[in-house]
C-alpha positions as a printed NumPy array, in Angstrom:
array([[-46.313,  18.024,  -0.537],
       [-44.05 ,  17.624,  -3.569],
       [-45.243,  18.367,  -7.087],
       [-43.894,  16.629, -10.184],
       [-41.146,  19.221, -10.623],
       [-39.819,  18.634,  -7.086],
       [-39.677,  14.881,  -7.649],
       [-38.025,  15.245, -11.06 ],
       [-35.22 ,  17.45 ,  -9.689],
       [-34.259,  14.939,  -6.975],
       [-31.627,  13.039,  -9.052],
       [-29.819,  16.292,  -9.879],
       [-29.917,  17.383,  -6.221],
       [-28.425,  14.033,  -5.144],
       [-25.657,  14.327,  -7.72 ],
       [-24.939,  17.89 ,  -6.576],
       [-24.655,  16.754,  -2.952],
       [-22.114,  14.104,  -3.949],
       [-20.151,  16.639,  -5.972],
       [-20.166,  19.3  ,  -3.225],
       [-19.1  ,  16.89 ,  -0.472],
       [-16.802,  14.773,  -2.662],
       [-18.767,  11.606,  -1.914],
       [-18.239,   8.301,  -3.698],
       [-19.831,   4.865,  -3.408],
       [-19.901,   3.594,   0.156],
       [-19.706,   7.041,   1.763],
       [-21.988,   7.473,   4.771],
       [-24.568,  10.253,   4.672],
       [-27.257,  11.377,   7.116],
       [-30.489,  12.84 ,   5.77 ],
       [-31.886,  14.876,   8.674],
       [-35.604,  15.2  ,   8.043],
       [-35.672,  12.768,   5.124],
       [-39.443,  12.893,   4.631],
       [-40.704,  10.44 ,   1.986],
       [-37.174,   9.81 ,   0.724],
       [-37.312,  12.063,  -2.308],
       [-33.53 ,  12.684,  -2.256],
       [-32.45 ,   9.926,   0.147],
       [-33.454,   7.193,  -2.302],
       [-31.549,   8.913,  -5.103],
       [-28.448,   9.066,  -2.879],
       [-28.798,   5.347,  -2.166],
       [-29.099,   4.68 ,  -5.905],
       [-25.74 ,   6.411,  -6.342],
       [-24.209,   3.833,  -4.005],
       [-24.108,   5.839,  -0.772],
       [-24.728,   4.369,   2.668],
       [-27.816,   6.414,   3.611],
       [-29.385,   6.927,   7.026],
       [-32.651,   8.848,   6.992],
       [-34.151,  10.334,  10.152],
       [-37.659,  11.742,  10.463],
       [-40.267,  12.187,  13.176],
       [-43.269,  11.154,  11.058],
       [-43.734,   7.419,  10.621],
       [-45.899,   7.721,   7.505],
       [-43.079,   9.621,   5.778],
       [-40.585,   6.921,   6.726],
       [-43.006,   4.26 ,   5.454],
       [-43.216,   6.067,   2.123],
       [-39.421,   6.291,   1.947],
       [-39.105,   2.566,   2.674],
       [-41.647,   1.734,  -0.031],
       [-39.817,   3.857,  -2.614],
       [-36.452,   2.345,  -1.646],
       [-37.926,  -1.139,  -2.017],
       [-39.359,  -0.251,  -5.439],
       [-35.928,   0.968,  -6.549],
       [-34.118,  -2.027,  -5.055],
       [-31.866,  -0.075,  -2.684],
       [-31.238,  -0.345,   1.046],
       [-31.425,   2.548,   3.516],
       [-31.426,   2.8  ,   7.279],
       [-34.557,   4.664,   8.353],
       [-34.91 ,   5.898,  11.932],
       [-37.908,   7.493,  13.578],
       [-36.512,  10.118,  15.935],
       [-36.817,  13.724,  17.044],
       [-33.804,  15.593,  15.668],
       [-33.697,  17.699,  18.839],
       [-32.653,  14.614,  20.782],
       [-31.198,  12.411,  18.032],
       [-27.78 ,  10.999,  18.952],
       [-25.783,   8.321,  17.178],
       [-22.454,   6.567,  17.597],
       [-22.253,   6.218,  13.826],
       [-20.196,   8.943,  12.162],
       [-21.075,  10.305,   8.74 ],
       [-19.048,  11.767,   5.896],
       [-21.849,  14.225,   5.151],
       [-25.269,  15.297,   6.368],
       [-28.119,  17.165,   4.711],
       [-31.167,  19.145,   5.726],
       [-33.179,  19.842,   2.58 ],
       [-36.386,  21.517,   1.4  ],
       [-36.73 ,  23.809,   4.437],
       [-36.643,  21.156,   7.138],
       [-35.544,  23.543,   9.891],
       [-37.269,  26.378,  11.739],
       [-40.36 ,  24.622,  13.069],
       [-39.325,  24.249,  16.713],
       [-40.847,  26.358,  19.464],
       [-37.572,  28.119,  20.221],
       [-34.387,  29.09 ,  18.355],
       [-32.437,  27.119,  20.957],
       [-34.105,  23.925,  19.754],
       [-33.158,  24.714,  16.152],
       [-29.595,  25.233,  17.317],
       [-29.672,  21.896,  19.159],
       [-30.679,  20.116,  15.957],
       [-27.693,  21.636,  14.146],
       [-25.413,  20.721,  17.07 ],
       [-26.6  ,  17.103,  16.933],
       [-25.887,  17.014,  13.198],
       [-22.429,  18.502,  13.819],
       [-21.698,  15.824,  16.431],
       [-22.694,  13.074,  13.974],
       [-20.097,  14.106,  11.378],
       [-16.573,  12.842,  10.865],
       [-13.822,  15.445,  10.99 ],
       [-13.864,  17.373,   7.679],
       [-17.414,  16.145,   7.078],
       [-19.862,  18.361,   5.172],
       [-23.268,  19.658,   6.237],
       [-25.443,  20.855,   3.346],
       [-28.489,  22.87 ,   4.399],
       [-31.084,  24.   ,   1.86 ],
       [-33.886,  26.194,   3.141],
       [-36.161,  29.156,   2.607],
       [-34.333,  32.171,   3.999],
       [-35.774,  35.426,   5.293],
       [-34.431,  37.245,   2.234],
       [-36.092,  34.906,  -0.247],
       [-39.315,  34.838,   1.78 ],
       [-39.478,  38.63 ,   1.487],
       [-38.602,  38.598,  -2.223],
       [-41.117,  35.916,  -3.189],
       [-43.877,  36.673,  -0.67 ],
       [-47.457,  36.128,  -1.746],
       [-50.558,  36.235,   0.451],
       [-51.846,  32.987,  -0.98 ],
       [-52.803,  30.96 ,  -4.031],
       [-54.779,  27.92 ,  -5.082],
       [-53.947,  25.016,  -7.383],
       [-54.885,  21.423,  -8.223],
       [-52.629,  18.553,  -7.115],
       [-53.177,  14.798,  -6.752],
       [-56.94 ,  15.022,  -7.115],
       [-57.281,  17.818,  -4.567],
       [-57.868,  21.529,  -4.654],
       [-55.217,  23.213,  -2.512],
       [-55.751,  26.67 ,  -1.037],
       [-52.933,  28.47 ,   0.762],
       [-52.861,  31.554,   2.953],
       [-49.567,  33.102,   4.101],
       [-48.817,  35.794,   6.644],
       [-45.815,  37.425,   8.268],
       [-45.124,  36.775,  11.952],
       [-43.489,  39.61 ,  13.892],
       [-40.858,  41.657,  12.074],
       [-40.326,  38.912,   9.489],
       [-39.347,  36.554,  12.312],
       [-41.543,  33.84 ,  10.873],
       [-43.922,  32.871,   8.112],
       [-47.386,  31.563,   8.966],
       [-48.734,  29.053,   6.469],
       [-52.334,  27.846,   6.332],
       [-53.12 ,  24.999,   3.941],
       [-56.608,  23.772,   3.036],
       [-56.987,  20.57 ,   1.001],
       [-60.367,  19.707,  -0.535],
       [-60.844,  16.28 ,  -2.098],
       [-62.321,  16.875,  -5.552],
       [-64.347,  13.646,  -5.419],
       [-65.615,  13.464,  -1.85 ],
       [-65.479,  17.097,  -0.81 ],
       [-63.541,  16.122,   2.328],
       [-61.699,  19.122,   3.763],
       [-58.382,  19.011,   5.656],
       [-56.857,  22.142,   7.17 ],
       [-53.405,  22.633,   8.677],
       [-51.578,  25.723,   9.934],
       [-47.963,  26.104,  11.025],
       [-45.288,  28.747,  11.529],
       [-41.743,  28.497,  10.191],
       [-39.062,  30.584,  11.873],
       [-37.171,  32.608,   9.275],
       [-33.41 ,  33.006,   9.426],
       [-31.266,  35.202,   7.247],
       [-28.335,  33.511,   5.563],
       [-25.88 ,  35.451,   7.714],
       [-27.715,  34.474,  10.913],
       [-27.424,  30.797,  10.033],
       [-23.775,  31.194,   9.063],
       [-23.077,  32.725,  12.472],
       [-24.878,  29.864,  14.253],
       [-22.956,  27.229,  12.298],
       [-19.615,  28.861,  13.061],
       [-20.489,  29.23 ,  16.755],
       [-21.377,  25.526,  16.924],
       [-17.926,  24.665,  15.586],
       [-17.956,  24.361,  11.801],
       [-14.622,  25.47 ,  10.348],
       [-15.986,  26.965,   7.135],
       [-19.428,  28.071,   5.968],
       [-20.264,  29.146,   2.404],
       [-23.615,  30.435,   1.129],
       [-24.968,  29.89 ,  -2.405],
       [-28.154,  30.601,  -4.331],
       [-28.571,  27.02 ,  -5.574],
       [-26.767,  23.689,  -5.715],
       [-24.722,  24.889,  -8.693],
       [-22.702,  27.354,  -6.557],
       [-24.511,  30.335,  -8.084],
       [-24.269,  33.525,  -6.011],
       [-26.625,  34.135,  -3.132],
       [-28.006,  37.436,  -4.4  ],
       [-31.248,  38.934,  -5.705],
       [-31.485,  36.142,  -8.297],
       [-31.064,  33.249,  -5.834],
       [-33.621,  30.468,  -6.27 ],
       [-33.041,  29.116,  -2.778],
       [-30.449,  29.246,   0.021],
       [-27.841,  26.491,   0.036],
       [-25.336,  26.56 ,   2.894],
       [-22.26 ,  24.349,   2.7  ],
       [-20.51 ,  23.922,   6.067],
       [-17.406,  21.847,   6.774],
       [-16.508,  20.461,  10.176]])
């Protein structure tokens, strides 16, 4: 899922999150859709009190193994973000590497954001990094193939509706055994302005949009979409 470049950038992303949200050691942060802990572990290594939530147990197991290897503690919870509720309040929350847009309906996506909003302290930050509709259009390719982790990976992409979603089909072929695994999914695409409107409607006091974690402009040169919302 993550190539070497994605893993190597994790420390810088964690430092950027702390800088954006003004977090210091002991601050409580929620990683919504933490996956294998790529950034969550780095946040814990910076001294933050990290809670990671994900639906996939194997991802949580990988995060726990990495945290153990690095000698840091994290709270890892298996839960569906559509229904995730907690009495614990956080100073910040993140949703990184396009972890939103996979629900069956936009209302479910909105519910995830509402649950994250409810988990934050007053003045808490929500940092959302995702593929936007604009960047999907700009960088669209119909597919590619590459080698990763001893497998040949073939991808096939297609547009759903009027750029309402992006269909992704992945085929992994083990280079030693020839075993073939295929998976297809659709990600709902939001424009930056659509997400800003949703966040404000849910209750966030301020919402800013950037083209990366360095506060660069969200324009034709944007690498990604980073939204910084404050409760």
